[in-house]
Structure formats: structure tokens, C-alpha cells
C-alpha positions as CSV (number, residue, x, y, z in Angstrom):
1,M,0.0,0.0,0.0
2,S,1.3,3.5,-0.8
3,V,0.3,6.9,0.4
4,T,0.8,10.0,-1.6
5,L,1.7,13.2,0.3
6,N,1.7,16.7,-1.0
7,A,2.8,19.8,1.0
8,V,2.8,23.5,0.4
9,G,4.5,26.2,2.3
10,N,3.0,29.2,4.1
11,F,-0.2,30.8,2.9
12,I,-2.3,33.7,4.2
13,L,-6.0,33.6,3.2
14,N,-7.1,36.9,4.6
15,A,-6.2,38.7,1.4
16,F,-9.2,36.9,-0.2
17,D,-11.7,37.8,2.5
18,Q,-13.2,40.7,0.5
19,T,-13.3,38.9,-2.9
20,D,-14.7,35.7,-4.3
21,E,-11.4,34.7,-5.8
22,D,-10.2,31.2,-5.0
23,P,-6.6,31.6,-3.7
24,F,-5.7,28.1,-4.9
25,E,-7.2,28.5,-8.4
26,F,-3.9,28.4,-10.2
27,V,-2.3,25.6,-8.2
28,Y,-5.4,23.3,-7.6
29,E,-4.4,20.9,-10.4
30,N,-1.0,20.4,-8.7
31,L,-2.5,19.8,-5.2
32,K,-5.5,17.5,-5.9
33,D,-4.0,14.1,-6.7
34,C,-2.7,13.1,-3.3
35,D,-4.0,11.1,-0.3
36,I,-2.8,13.7,2.3
37,L,-2.3,17.4,1.7
38,F,-0.4,19.6,4.2
39,G,-0.3,23.3,4.2
40,N,0.7,26.0,6.8
41,N,-2.1,28.5,7.2
42,E,-0.4,31.6,8.7
43,T,-3.6,33.0,10.1
44,V,-6.3,32.3,12.7
45,I,-9.6,31.4,11.2
46,S,-12.2,33.4,13.2
47,D,-15.0,35.9,12.9
48,Y,-14.1,37.4,16.2
49,D,-12.8,40.8,15.2
50,V,-11.7,42.7,18.4
51,P,-8.4,44.5,18.3
52,F,-5.7,43.2,20.6
53,Y,-4.1,45.6,23.1
54,R,-1.0,47.3,21.5
55,K,-1.3,45.4,18.2
56,V,-1.2,47.5,15.1
57,Y,-2.4,44.6,12.9
58,S,-3.8,41.2,13.8
59,V,-3.6,38.4,11.2
60,R,-7.1,36.9,11.0
61,T,-9.1,35.2,8.3
62,S,-12.8,35.0,8.3
63,S,-14.5,31.6,8.5
64,A,-15.9,32.2,5.0
65,S,-12.4,31.6,3.6
66,A,-12.2,28.2,5.2
67,K,-14.3,26.9,2.2
68,Y,-11.2,27.2,0.0
69,L,-9.3,24.9,2.3
70,A,-12.0,22.3,2.2
71,E,-12.5,22.6,-1.6
72,T,-8.8,22.1,-2.2
73,G,-8.6,19.1,0.1
74,F,-6.7,20.4,3.1
């Protein structure tokens, strides 16, 4: 029995929160044919949008963007 693994580096989904663009659109064909797909999402997936004390920017992705992870096979 063999298992095919595929892995990608870091990605940040929050750039796609305001659009309907699929962030994996151009690489989907390279990611789909595996048994296990790994990726490092560099953000928290949450709809809780309260600023942190002394933080200029908080890296957060809305839960709506999680659909792209599921559709791609993460």
C-alpha cells in the first residue's frame, strides 16, 4: 500500500476575505492528486474581530475563507 503526500509552504487567506477569488485556483491541479495534503495557514480562522491591546495589525481570516481549504482538500 502506498500513500501520496503533498505539501505547500505558508499561505495567508485573509487577502481573499473581501473577494470571491479562489486563492488556490492556479495551483489546484497540482494539489488535488494526493492522499494527504499539508499546508501551513499563517492566520487564525475566526470571525471574532476585536483589536488586541497594543497590536497594530492582527492576522485573522474570516471563517468564510475556510471553504477554500475544504474545496482544495486540506
